[in-house]
N, C-alpha and C positions, 0 to 999 in steps of 0.2 A: 125287775130292773129298777133300782132306785137312782133316778137321773141326778138328783142333787148330790149324791155321794160320789159321782164320777169326777175324774179330773177334767180340767178345761180341754185338754187334748182329746179325751174320749167324747166330751160333749160336742165338740166340733165335728168329730167323725159321725156321731149319732145323728146330728142335725143334717149333715151332708147326705147320709143314707136316706133319711126321711124326705129330703128335698128330691133325691133321685127317684124315689117311689112316686112322689107327686108329679114330677116331670114325665115319668113313664105313663101315668094315668092320663095326663093331659094329652100326650101323644097318642095313646091308644084310642081315646075318645075322638080326637081330631081325625085320625087316620081311618079307623074302622067305620066311622060314620060316612065315609066317602067311598063310593063304588067306583074307584079309579085305580088304574095301574100306574106304577112309578116308571116302568121301563116300557119297551115296545115289543120287539120280536121275542126276546128271551122269556118274558113272562107269559106271553101268549103260547110260546112253545111249551112251557110248563103246564098250562091249563089244558093244552091239547094232548100232550103225551100221557098224562095220567088217565085219559079216557080209554087207553089201550089195556089189554090184559097185562099182567105183571111181566110175562116173558117178552111180549112185543115191546112193552115199555122199556125194559132193560136193553133190548137190542137197539131200539131207537135212540136211547141215551148214548149208547156206545158209538153209534153212527155219527152222533153230534159231539163226540169226544167228551162225554160227561160220565162220571161214575154214577152208580144207581141209588145210593143210600137215601139221598134227599127225596128223590121221586118216590121211592118205596114208602118213606115216612108220610109224605103228602097224600099219596094214593090211599094208604091205609086209613088216614084220617077221614078222607072223603068216603071211603068204603064203609067205615064205621057209622057215619051219619046216614048213608044210604040204607044200611042194614037196619037201623033203628027207625027208618022212614021219617027222619027229621028233615024238614026243608031248611036249606041254608044258602047263603050267597057265596058263590065260589071264591070271589076275590077276598071277601071278609075272612072266610075260613082259611084261605091261603095265607093271608097276613098273620092270622093268629098262630098258625103253625110256624111261620117264620120268626115270630117274636118270642116263642116259647124258649129258645136258647138264651135270649137276653134275660128273661125272667129266671131261668135256672142259674145264670151267672150272678144275678143279684142274690139269690138264695145262697149260692156258693160263697159270695163275699161275706154274707152275714154269718155263716157257719165256719167255714174253713179259714178265710183270710183274717177274720176277726180274732180267731184263736191263735194264729201264727204270727200275724203282723200288727195286730192292734186295731182299735176302732178308727183311728184317723186314716190309716191306709185303706181300711174297709170303705169308709165314706168317700174317699177320693176315687177309688176304683169304681164304686157304684156310679158316681157322677160321670166318670169317663165312659162307662158302658152305655149310659142313656143319653149322653149329650155331645161327645166328642165328634169331630168331623167324620162324616160318612157312616157313623155307627147306626143311626136310625134309618138312613136311606136304605142301606143294605140289610138292616134288621127287619124292615117291613117288606122288602122286595120278595116276590114269589120266586126265589131262587135259593141256592144251597149255601149262600155265604154265611148266614148267621149260625147254621149248624156246624159248618167247618170251623168257624171262630170258637164255638163251644168246645169241640173235640180237641183242637190244638191247645187251647188254654188249659183244659183238664189234663192233657198229656204233660204239658210243662209243669203244672202244679205237682203232679205225681213224681216227676223227675226231681223237683225241689224236695219233696218229702223223702225221697231216697237218699239225698245228700244229708239229711238230718238223721234218719235211722232207716237202714235198708231192710224194709219189710217186704215179704213175699206179696202181700196184698197190693202194694204200690207198684211193684214190677208187673203184676198182672194187669192192673188198671192202665199203666203206661202203655203196655202192648195193645190192649183193647182199644183205648182212645186213639192211639196212633193209627191203628187199622181203620177205625171208623172215619178218621180224618182223611185218609187216603181214598177210601171208597165214597167220600162225599165230594172232595175236590182235590185235584192232583197237586196243587200247590200247598194244600193242607198236608198232604203226604210228604212233600219236600220239607215243609217246616217241621214236621214230626221227625224226619230223618236228621235234620239239623239239631233237634233237641237231643237225640241220641249222641251225636257227635260232641255237643257241648257238655253233656253229662260225662262222657269219657274224659274230656279235657279236665273237668272239675275233679273227677276222681283221681286222675293222674297227678294233678297239682297238690291234692290233699292226701296223697297215698300214705303218709305217715300217720294221719289221724283216722284213716279209714282202713277197713280190711280190703285192700285194693284188689287182690287176686280173687277173693270171693265175689266181690261186686263186679269185677271185670268178667268173670264167668257168667254171672247173671245178665250182665249187659249184652254179652255176645249171644246168649240164649234168647233173650227178648228181641234183640235186633234181628236175629236169623228168623225167628217166628214171624216178625213183622214183614221182612223182605219176602220170605217164601209165601206168605199169605197174600201178598200183593201180586205175585206172578200169575195166578189163574186169570185175574181180570186183565192184566197186561197182555197175556196170550190171546184172550178172547177179543180184546180190542184190536190186536194185530190181525187176527183171522177174519174179523168182521169187516175190515176195510175202513174202520172209523177214522183212522189217522189220515187217510187219503181224502176223506170227504169232509173233514172238519173245516171250520171257518178259519181263514188265514188272517193273522194279526199283522198290523203294520210294523215296519222295521223300527229298531231302537234308534232314537236320535237324541241330541242334547235336549231338545224340547221335551222328550219323553222322560228324561231323568228329572227335569224340573217338575213335571206333572206327578212323578212318584213322590217327591218331597211334599208337594202341595196336597196330595191325597191324604197325607198323614196329619197335616197341620191346619188345613183350612177347608171350608166348604167350597172354595173356588176350585176350578179345574186347572188354572194356571196363574202365574204371578203377573199382576198388572202393575208392575213397578214404575212404568213410565208416567203414571199419573197419581202416584201414591200421595205425594205432598198436596196436590190439588184436592184429592179426596178428603184428606184429613181437614184441610182448611175449609173447603166448601160444604162438605156433607156432614161431618161430625160436629162442626161448630155453627155454621151459618144456616143450615136448612133443617127442617124437622126430621126426626128419626123415623122414617117410613120404611116399608119393605124394600123399596127400590134403592133407598139410600144404603140400607144394610147390605143388599146384594152387591152394590158397587164398592163396598168397603170390606168385603170378605178377604181381600188380599191383606188388609191390615191385620185381621185376625190371625192369618198365617204368620205374619212377621212377629206378632206378639208371642205366638206359640213357639216359634223357633228360638226367640230370645229366652223364653222360659226353659226350654230343653237344654240350651247351651249352659245356662247358669246352673241348672241341676246337675249336669254332667261334670262341670268343673267342681262343684261342691262335693260330689260323690267321691272324687279322687282325693279330697282333702280330709274326709272323715274316716274314722276307723270302722271297717266293716266286720261284722261277726259272721261266724260260720252259718248261723241260722238265716241270714238274709243275703249272703253273698251270691248264691246261685240265682236268686231272683233278679239280680242285676244282669244276668245273661239273657233276660227277656229281650233287651234291646238288640242283642246279637242275633237272636232268632229272626227278627224282622230284617236286620241288615243283611244277613247271610241269605235269606230268602230272596231279597232284591238282587243281590250279587249273582246268585245262581241263575235267576230268571234273565238278567241282563246278559250274562256271559253266554249262556246257551242260545239266547236269541241272536247274538252277534255271530257266534261261531257256527251254529247249526241252522236254525230256522226260528223266526220270531214266534215265541210261545208265551211271552210275558206281557201283561197289561196291568195298569195301576190297581184295579180291583183285586188282582191276584195276591196283593199284599194283605188283604182283609183278614184271612184266617190267622195271621201272625199278630194282629193288633192287640189281642187279649194279653199275650206275653209282654208286648211293649208297654201296655198300660199297667200291668202289674209292676214292672220296673219303675215306671213313672210314679205310681202311687207310693211305692216304698221310698223313693228318693225324695219326693215332696214331703212326705210325713217325717222323714229324718231331719228336715230343716227346722222342725218345730222348736227345738231347743235354742235356736238362734232367731229370735223374733224379728230382728232387723232384716233377716233374709226371708223368713217364712211369710211374713205378712204381705210384702209386695208381690211375692210369687203366688201366694194364695189368692190375692185379689185379681192378678192377671189370669189365673186358672179359672176363677168364677166368671170373669169377663168373656173368656173364650167359650166356656160351657153354655152360658146363657145366650150368647150370640149365635152359636151353632144350632142350639135348640130352636131359637126363634127363626133362623134361616130355614130349617127343615119344615117347620109348620107353615111358614109363608110359601115355601116352594110347593107344598101340597095344595094350598089354597089356590095358587096360581095355576097348577095343573087342572084342578077342578073347574076353574073359570074357563080356561082354554078349551078343555074338552066339551064343556057345555055349549060354548059359542060355536065350536066347530060342528057339533052334532046338529045344532039348529040349521046350519048351512047345508050339511050333507043330507038332512031329512028332506030338503027341497029338491034334491037331485033325482032326475028320472033315470030309469033303467038304461036308456040308450044315450045318456049324456056322457061327455068326456070331461074329466076333472083335470085341470092344469095347475100344478103346484110349482111356483117359482121360488125356490129356496134351496137350502143345503140338504145334505143327506139326513141330518138329524130330523128336520121337519118331515121329510119324505117318510122315513122309518116310523117316526112317532105317530103321525096322523094316519098313514095308510094302515100300518100294522095294529096300532093300539085302538084307534077310534073305529076304523072300518072293520078290522079283524075281530074285535071283541065287543065294543060298545054298540056297534050296529051289526050284529051277527048275521042278519039276513042279507047284508050287502057285502059279499066277499070280494076283496080286491084280486084282480087277475095279475099276479106279480110278474108273469111272463111278458106282459105287455108294457113294462117299464121301458122307456126310451130316454136316454140321456142326450139332451140337446147341446148346442154349442154354448160356449161360455158367453155370458152376457157382459163381460168386461169387469165384473166385480169379484171374480174368482168363484162364482157359483154357477150352477147348471139349471136349466129348465127341465123339469121332469114331467113327462106326460104319462097318464095312465087311465085305464078304464076299469070299471068293476063289473062283475057279473052277478045278477040277482039269482037266488035259488028258484 
């Protein structure tokens, strides 16, 4: 590759891709050097469930309302190392397995996206995958989300290829990746189903330019295979009683809708608009740019991202779209429709949707985002401000994630020092909210101090202390 012969547009894309590789290496080094978990009960559940036999593991996953593919992948990786008698750290290997889909998506962007959409879209997509809000957090978590992201993104890409030229290979891959998505996470299955629906809409709108009835028959065949192949697990789930024993999610509220938006655009969990002006004035200008300053300003990052998205969407309606990229624009609809289905079913039937359930559809969303931003390049007065805002969000989110892991490491270290001083007959009193209870009891005592198992049955919620929090008393039992 002769870099000097490339256009400026391609050079920017190549540079962004190289930066994304550099950021991923930094994140890998920072995260894999820390023997810590990002979450609490869920990651410990993962580490425990893969100790079972494959059949018992699959049954336990069903009882916890989880499909089995991720656990099979992780257990197979552990089994491979056990078979070779290679010693390994469970958390580190688990993180490596979780980050593999992110690496595959980077390879995918370098090979497939570059060929179809050009270097600039490739570089932007690569940066999104390694730096956008929540991508690294769930990319390193010992759960199924990164694999669900991979399968849905590849399903969407093959649907896009079908709109260019309907090849049997792409129909087969669409079916396979859609099934893998469903058997990895249920909302990945829903996103895949939405992709089928959007593909039908696209083929119908462009029926004069496509062999509609031929493609319609292939769509029905692929869709039926997808649905029928999902039924065995659905029946097993119903018969096992997993739906009755699963964790109940909170009801949908207006605050929940805000959190869904913020999940996409900011490292923050909610919008802190009441102090946004003060944060800009006091933190961004007057005080040093420290970790805590950044964490207090992550709502500002969300505002910047929302402005960026609105401008891109407006611009997308003003430019002429070609057949080769128009279906990529449907990636935004995959995310929106996933949210709508989750919200509507949660309101009408039973709460089943949480902000992280959007994660599998984010790859489709960022494909659309990457294409739209790259399309503004010909209008430098639009591209340059948007590109600078994009880089600001990317760097801020990456820094926020790294600092968050450092804070977790510090917190766990301090708490382990305290807990190591506790005797077997002592009672620990935690005066804080459920997050603190779950995190410290499950993560620190359940894994980092494995010889001191918490007796979860002895949790007692005390009276409110007047600040909207509860006193939680618990004891632990030593082996």
